[in-house]
C-alpha positions as CSV (number, residue, x, y, z in Angstrom):
1,M,17.0,-12.1,5.4
2,A,13.7,-13.9,5.3
3,S,12.3,-10.9,3.4
4,A,14.8,-11.5,0.6
5,K,13.6,-15.0,0.3
6,V,9.9,-13.9,0.3
7,T,10.5,-11.2,-2.4
8,S,12.4,-13.7,-4.5
9,I,9.6,-16.3,-4.3
10,V,7.0,-13.7,-5.2
11,Q,9.1,-12.4,-8.1
12,S,9.5,-16.0,-9.4
13,L,5.8,-16.7,-9.1
14,C,4.9,-13.6,-11.1
15,R,7.6,-14.2,-13.7
16,Y,7.2,-17.9,-14.4
17,C,3.5,-18.4,-13.9
18,T,1.0,-17.7,-16.7
19,G,-2.7,-17.6,-17.1
20,T,-4.8,-18.6,-14.1
21,P,-1.9,-19.4,-11.7
22,V,-0.4,-15.9,-12.1
23,A,-3.9,-14.3,-11.8
24,R,-4.3,-16.2,-8.5
25,V,-1.0,-14.9,-7.2
26,L,-1.8,-11.3,-8.2
27,N,-5.3,-11.6,-6.7
28,K,-3.7,-12.4,-3.3
29,F,-2.1,-8.9,-3.4
30,V,-5.4,-7.1,-3.9
31,E,-7.6,-8.8,-1.3
32,N,-8.1,-7.4,2.2
33,Q,-7.6,-3.8,0.9
34,F,-4.1,-4.5,-0.5
35,E,-2.6,-5.5,2.8
36,K,-0.2,-8.0,1.3
37,L,0.9,-5.5,-1.3
38,E,1.5,-2.9,1.4
39,R,3.6,-5.4,3.3
40,L,5.6,-6.3,0.2
41,L,6.3,-2.6,-0.4
42,E,7.4,-2.2,3.2
43,M,9.9,-5.1,2.8
44,H,11.2,-3.5,-0.4
45,E,11.7,-0.2,1.4
46,D,13.5,-1.9,4.3
47,R,15.8,-3.7,1.8
48,A,16.5,-0.5,-0.1
49,Q,17.5,1.2,3.1
50,V,19.9,-1.6,3.9
51,F,21.5,-1.4,0.5
52,E,21.7,2.3,0.7
53,S,23.4,2.1,4.1
54,V,26.1,-0.1,2.8
55,G,26.5,2.0,-0.4
56,I,24.9,-0.1,-3.0
57,L,22.5,1.6,-5.4
58,H,20.4,-0.2,-8.0
59,K,20.1,1.7,-11.3
60,G,18.8,0.3,-14.5
61,G,19.5,-3.3,-13.7
62,T,23.1,-2.6,-12.8
63,E,24.5,-2.3,-9.3
64,F,26.9,0.5,-8.6
65,C,29.0,1.0,-5.4
66,K,29.4,4.5,-4.1
67,A,33.0,5.7,-4.1
């Protein structure tokens, strides 16, 4: 679950940084033709598939289990 840790760290950096530090974080995702952003989206899709396979859906900030 290394991807879960990575996405959590990126989310925290974007949420709790302001000004120049957050701009630097976001700029990392646009350099080299958005390769880091593409990788982050791939990790998101992989995690979404895992959650879907075990029956957990995320809707509007609330988790629902399939019955």
